[in-house]
Structure formats: C-alpha cells, structure tokens
C-alpha positions as a Markdown table, in Angstrom:
| # | Residue | x | y | z |
|---|---|---|---|---|
| 1 | Val | 83.6 | 95.7 | 82.3 |
| 2 | Gln | 85.2 | 99.0 | 83.7 |
| 3 | Leu | 86.9 | 99.0 | 87.1 |
| 4 | Gln | 87.3 | 102.7 | 88.6 |
| 5 | Ala | 89.9 | 102.7 | 91.6 |
| 6 | Ser | 90.3 | 105.7 | 93.8 |
| 7 | Gly | 91.7 | 106.9 | 97.1 |
| 8 | Gly | 95.3 | 106.7 | 96.6 |
| 9 | Gly | 97.6 | 109.5 | 97.9 |
| 10 | Leu | 100.5 | 110.5 | 99.9 |
| 11 | Val | 100.7 | 109.3 | 103.3 |
| 12 | Gln | 103.3 | 109.1 | 106.1 |
| 13 | Pro | 104.8 | 105.9 | 107.3 |
| 14 | Gly | 102.6 | 104.3 | 109.9 |
| 15 | Gly | 99.5 | 105.8 | 108.5 |
| 16 | Ser | 96.5 | 104.5 | 106.7 |
| 17 | Leu | 94.6 | 104.8 | 103.3 |
| 18 | Lys | 91.3 | 103.1 | 102.1 |
| 19 | Leu | 91.2 | 102.4 | 98.3 |
| 20 | Ser | 87.9 | 101.8 | 96.6 |
| 21 | Cys | 87.4 | 100.0 | 93.2 |
| 22 | Ala | 84.0 | 100.5 | 91.7 |
| 23 | Ala | 82.8 | 97.9 | 88.9 |
| 24 | Ser | 80.6 | 98.7 | 86.0 |
| 25 | Thr | 78.8 | 95.3 | 86.2 |
| 26 | Asn | 77.4 | 93.2 | 89.1 |
| 27 | Ile | 80.4 | 92.0 | 91.1 |
| 28 | Leu | 78.3 | 89.0 | 92.4 |
| 29 | Ser | 79.1 | 87.4 | 89.2 |
| 30 | Ala | 82.9 | 87.7 | 89.4 |
| 31 | Asn | 84.7 | 84.5 | 90.4 |
| 32 | Ile | 87.6 | 86.5 | 91.7 |
| 33 | Met | 88.2 | 90.2 | 92.7 |
| 34 | Gly | 91.3 | 91.6 | 94.2 |
| 35 | Trp | 94.1 | 94.1 | 94.3 |
| 36 | Tyr | 97.7 | 94.2 | 92.6 |
| 37 | Arg | 100.2 | 96.5 | 92.9 |
| 38 | Gln | 103.5 | 97.5 | 90.9 |
| 39 | Ala | 106.3 | 99.6 | 92.4 |
| 40 | Pro | 109.0 | 101.4 | 90.3 |
| 41 | Glu | 111.1 | 99.0 | 88.3 |
| 42 | Lys | 109.4 | 95.9 | 89.9 |
| 43 | Gln | 107.1 | 93.5 | 88.7 |
| 44 | Arg | 103.4 | 93.5 | 89.4 |
| 45 | Glu | 102.5 | 91.5 | 92.5 |
| 46 | Leu | 99.5 | 90.3 | 93.9 |
| 47 | Val | 98.5 | 92.1 | 97.3 |
| 48 | Thr | 94.9 | 90.3 | 98.1 |
| 49 | Leu | 92.1 | 88.6 | 96.5 |
| 50 | Thr | 88.7 | 87.4 | 97.3 |
| 51 | Thr | 86.6 | 84.8 | 95.6 |
| 52 | Asn | 82.8 | 84.1 | 95.3 |
| 53 | Met | 83.1 | 81.3 | 97.6 |
| 54 | Gly | 84.3 | 83.7 | 100.4 |
| 55 | Asp | 88.0 | 82.7 | 100.3 |
| 56 | Ile | 90.5 | 85.5 | 101.1 |
| 57 | Glu | 94.2 | 85.6 | 100.3 |
| 58 | Tyr | 96.9 | 88.1 | 101.4 |
| 59 | Ala | 100.5 | 88.5 | 100.3 |
| 60 | Asp | 102.8 | 87.6 | 103.3 |
| 61 | Ser | 104.0 | 91.3 | 103.2 |
| 62 | Val | 100.6 | 92.8 | 103.8 |
| 63 | Lys | 99.0 | 90.2 | 106.1 |
| 64 | Gly | 97.7 | 91.7 | 109.4 |
| 65 | Arg | 98.0 | 95.3 | 108.0 |
| 66 | Phe | 95.7 | 95.3 | 104.8 |
| 67 | Thr | 92.1 | 94.3 | 104.6 |
| 68 | Ile | 90.0 | 93.6 | 101.7 |
| 69 | Ser | 86.2 | 94.0 | 101.9 |
| 70 | Arg | 83.2 | 94.2 | 99.4 |
| 71 | Asp | 79.8 | 96.1 | 99.1 |
| 72 | Asn | 77.9 | 94.0 | 96.8 |
| 73 | Thr | 75.1 | 96.4 | 96.7 |
| 74 | Ala | 77.4 | 99.2 | 95.3 |
| 75 | Asn | 79.4 | 96.8 | 93.0 |
| 76 | Thr | 82.6 | 98.0 | 95.1 |
| 77 | Ile | 85.6 | 96.3 | 96.7 |
| 78 | Tyr | 88.0 | 98.1 | 99.3 |
| 79 | Leu | 91.5 | 97.9 | 100.5 |
| 80 | Gln | 92.0 | 99.3 | 104.0 |
| 81 | Met | 95.7 | 99.5 | 104.4 |
| 82 | Asn | 97.1 | 100.3 | 107.8 |
| 83 | Ser | 100.5 | 100.7 | 109.3 |
| 84 | Leu | 101.7 | 101.6 | 105.8 |
| 85 | Lys | 105.7 | 101.3 | 105.1 |
| 86 | Pro | 107.7 | 103.0 | 102.4 |
| 87 | Glu | 108.0 | 99.6 | 100.6 |
| 88 | Asp | 104.2 | 99.8 | 100.2 |
| 89 | Thr | 104.6 | 102.6 | 97.7 |
| 90 | Ala | 103.3 | 101.4 | 94.3 |
| 91 | Ile | 100.5 | 101.9 | 91.8 |
| 92 | Tyr | 97.5 | 99.7 | 93.0 |
| 93 | Ser | 95.1 | 98.3 | 90.6 |
| 94 | Cys | 92.2 | 96.4 | 91.1 |
| 95 | Tyr | 91.3 | 93.0 | 89.3 |
| 96 | Met | 88.3 | 90.9 | 88.3 |
| 97 | Phe | 87.9 | 87.6 | 86.8 |
| 98 | Thr | 84.3 | 86.9 | 85.6 |
| 99 | Phe | 82.9 | 84.8 | 82.8 |
| 100 | Gly | 86.4 | 83.5 | 82.0 |
| 101 | Arg | 88.1 | 87.0 | 81.5 |
| 102 | Ser | 90.3 | 89.1 | 83.5 |
| 103 | Tyr | 89.8 | 92.8 | 83.8 |
| 104 | Trp | 92.1 | 95.5 | 85.2 |
| 105 | Gly | 91.4 | 99.1 | 86.3 |
| 106 | Gln | 93.6 | 101.8 | 85.6 |
| 107 | Gly | 95.3 | 102.0 | 89.0 |
| 108 | Thr | 95.8 | 104.5 | 91.7 |
| 109 | Gln | 99.2 | 105.8 | 93.1 |
| 110 | Val | 99.9 | 105.2 | 96.9 |
| 111 | Thr | 103.1 | 106.8 | 98.1 |
| 112 | Val | 104.4 | 106.3 | 101.7 |
| 113 | Ser | 106.9 | 108.8 | 102.7 |
| 114 | Ser | 107.9 | 111.3 | 105.4 |
C-alpha cells in the first residue's frame, strides 16, 4: 500500500489549505484512515481520523477548523484546513490501517507564517 500526500505549502495565518492523500488500494477496505502531523522537535500527533463505521475524531486543537473527507471512488482522503495558525506548522502525513497493518504516507509540509 502506498499513500501519496499533496497540497502542502506556505500560507498566512488565517488562511486555508486542502491536503489530499491518494491511496494505491481500495480505501473501502481500510478500518481507519486519517492524518497525523509532526512539528519540529515535537512528537507526532493525531490530527483526525475516520473509520469504516463512519466515526470521525479530531484533535481538540483543530476542532471547528479542520475537516476530513473522503472520495471512495478516487481512493483519496482530504484534509480541509481553515483558520490556520502558526502552531499548525508541521509535516502532515496520511495514515491507513487495513487488514491488520499500518501504513504511512511520506508527508507534506505545511507552513503557516506571515
């Protein structure tokens, strides 16, 4: 399984970005898909995840600003990020848990700065 993340970049505080993660396999088979991020000198943290049962979770720090969605026909998940803050600066990686195994994408850099 390969996960290809894209859509990162430099944005001003208060701006928006939409990340995409294309999977090389049918995402309907995934138990869990989501996004993690890792800021410099910090541990990787969960941003959001969605399950095949339709459950969605968000980190408290992004609730109300970030939205995860999926296009099953395109085998792609998205992360819409609004009202971005400098503390959102990190490498964002997509994640899949399927058939008892975890897979990670290579990550895309998001930098929020004026």
